[in-house]
N, C-alpha and C positions, 0 to 999 in steps of 0.2 A: 204600290205606286211604280216601281219602276217600270214595271209592265206598260204602264201607261204612257209614261216617259219614252221606251221604245218604241211603242206602237206609233206614237206622235212623229217620232224622228223616221221609220220606215216609210209612213204614209209622206211625209215633207220629202225624202229620198230618192222615194219613186216620182214623184213631180218634179223633183230636181233634176233627177236621171234626163226626164223626157226634156225638160226644160232646155238643158246642155247638148241634149242631141239635136233637138232644133234649131238651135243658135249656131251649133258647127257646120250643119247643112247648111242654113241660111249665108252663114259666114264664108264656108268653101265655095259659093256662089260668087261673091265677091274677091276671091283669090287670097283670103286670108291665112289658109292655109300654104300658099306657092311665092311668099314673100321673104323666105327664110324663117320666119316666127313661128312655124306651126306647133315647134317644140315648147316654146312658152306657152301657148295657150293649151296645149295637150296637160301640162304640169299643171296650171292652174285648175283646170276642170277636174282633174285626178285630186288635187289636194282638195278642193274646194266641193261643190254640190256632187261630185259622183262618191264621195266619201262617205256621205249620208247614210246611202241606205245600208251599205256593209256596218258601218259605226252603230245603227238602229239594231242590226240583227245581232252584233257581240254585244249590245247594251242591255240585251235580256238576262244574259246572265253574269255579265261583266260590267256592271253600269259606269264604276269609277274609271275602267279602264277605257271606255267609249268617251267619258268626259273628258279624259285628257286626249285622247286621241281629236276630236273634236276643238279643243280649245288650242291644240298644236294646231292643227291644219287651217283655223281663223286666222292666227297669227302669222302662219306661214304664206298665206293666200294674202294679205293685208301687205307685206312686206316683199314678196316677190312680185306683185301687180306692182306698186309704186318704185320699186327696184329696177324692173325690167322697164319700164314705160317712163315716159317723161315726168317729173313730178315736182314738186315745192317742198322746200323745208322749212321746219319751224324750228329755232334753235337746236339745230342737228338731227330733227324727228323728222320722217317723211311725212307729208300730208298732200292729199290730194288736189290738183290745181283747179283751176275753172272751167276747165273743159267737161262736157257729160260723161266723154267715155272713160274720165280718170274717177269718177264718184259711181257710176252704176257697178262696175264688179265690185267695188267697195259696201256697199249698199246690200247690192243683192248677196252675195256671198257670206261675209262676215257676220255681220249680226244674227241671222238665225242659225248659224253654227255657233256662235257663243252663245246665246240662249239655251241651245239642247244641250252644251258642254255644262253648262253651270248646273242645268236639270238633273243632268249623270251624276256630276261631281256630289249635288245634294242626296240624292237617294242611295249614292255609294261610300258616304263617308263612313257609316258604320262596318263596309266592308274591309275598308283600309285598317279602320283602328283594330280588327280583330288579327289581320294578317299581319300587320306591324309587328306584331311580337316573334314571328319567326322569322331568322337568319337569313333562309333562303329568300324570303320574298323581300327582305331588305336588298341582298344582292342582286335581285334582280330590279329592283326599283334604281340603283345606283346603275348597272347596266343601261335602262331605259333611258336614264337622266344624261347618262354619257352619251348616248346615241342621238338624243335630241340637242345637244350641245354641241356635238359635232357636225348636225344637220343644219344649225346657226350658223357656224362659222364656215360652211360652205355657202351658204347664201348669201352672207356677206363677203366671202372672197369674191363670188360671182357678180356681185353689185359694183366691188369695185373695181372688177375688170374693166367691168362694162359702162364705167365714168369716162365722159369723153376727155380725152388729153392732148390737146397740140403742140405739137412740133413744128418749131421756126427754126432755121438752117441759114445762115448768110455766108457767104464764101466773097470775101472782096479778092478782088485779081490779084493773083500772087501771094497769099496769105492763105492760112490754115481757116478751116469754117469754124464757126462759131453758132451756138444754138442756147434755146431757152425752150422751156415746157411748161404748161398751166393748163387748169381745169377749168374752163370756162364756167361751171358750176360754182366754183368754192365759193364765191361772193353771196352766198344763198344761205351758208350756214356762217357768215362770218358777222359778227357785232359790228364792224365797221367796214360795210361793202364799199365805200366811196375809197379807202385806203386801198381796196384790192384794184382799183380803176387806176389808180395813181400809180401803183407800183407795176402793174402792167405796161402803163403807159412808160415809165419809165425803162423799165426792162427793153422794150422795144425799140425806144429811143438810140438804147447803149449798144443797142446789136447791130442797127444799120445805119449808125453814125460813123464807125470804121471804114464803111464801103463810100458812104455818100460823104466825102472830104472832098474841098474842089483840089484840082490836079489837072495835069495837063493828059491826063489819059482819056480815051474814048471809051474803051470798056471799062466799067467800074467793077462788074461781078456779077453774081446772081443770088438770088434767095428762092428758097422753096420752104412752103407750109402744108401740113397733114394735118387735117382733122377728121372730125366726124359727120361735119353738114358740106365742107367743103374745103379747097385749100388749091394749089398751083405753084408752079413755076417759072420766075421771071429772072430777063435778063435785063441787067442795069446799062444803059449807055449814055452819052452826052453827045451833043451837037452845039456848034459854035457860030456864031455871025460874024460877019467884020468887024461888028463893034465890040467886040471881046465879051459879049452877055451869050449864057447858055440856056439849053432846055433838058431837064433830063428825061430820058424815055425808059418806060417799063415795058419791054416785049414790042419795042418800034413805036410804041405812040408816048406821046411828050404827058408828062404827070401834070403838068401846067400850059397852056398853049401861050403864054407871055416868055419873052426872052428878059432873064433876070440877072443879077451880077452872079457870079459861082455861088457867094457863100448864102445868099438868099436862096436859089435856086436848088440847091444841095438841103436846106433845110424844109423847103415844102418837100420834097422828095421824102424826107425823113417821115414828115408828120403823115403825108399820103400814104405810106406803108402801113404804117402805125395804124392808121383810121381805117384801112383796107383789110386788115387781119383780125381787128377786133370787131368791125361792122362782121363779117364773114363767122366768126368763133362763137358770137350770140348772135346770130340769125336765130336757131331757135330756144333763144334762152332770155331772161329780162335783163338788160347789162347793168352792172352795178350803178346806183345813183353816188353823184358827188358830193360830199360832205359840203 
């Protein structure tokens, strides 16, 4: 029976290899491999469709090994695709978003590999039962298990390093800098996303308030924010009129066109800075909902 499973896997692998080659040729014409993400696509193809053919060949004599290989490859492709691309999360588990390109790789790669894996695992279950009595086989199984565990840790580490982290630094004139860091995706895994929004708003208000305090200074200080989607550096100054009213300027442009009392003008500037940063940070992500 395992020969039939191996034959089906080999045939499927041939078509998958041809399909992957055609996709790579087609995608290369649109610059998919020239935007710095070529290695990500190569890893996905190597672990996914390109592994079906060699796994089918190995499965003719070692069906259980091929089943474990394909199952691990299917899981790897799922988490690799959703880990390196934009995705949503459900209770901490990555799930495809609404975009067509999020679902297509998952549907085309993971189900066929998983079905072939279960076929190989089923026909190879007797082989494992016979070999498990050997201490040498058990040691090899432990080595393989440790290798897969290490690979999983590497994938999780890569995903963690690729998480978008924003750093906002505010330096009031004549004072040391202060900064905050946050991940604009963290509300996706929180059970209370509205609390994340309130927390970020409070942190940014506390960060900008020391710089944007009423005073007789013209130069208030500067701020800098760095993120994956946008960022920038701003110099904050004040201009005054003869009536004692002021306007706060960000890089020479008034935050509000109206002349206001110093307390109100500074508060408007704090709110504007907070909104600007959060709007840019969540440009590519759905913002948290208010409770």
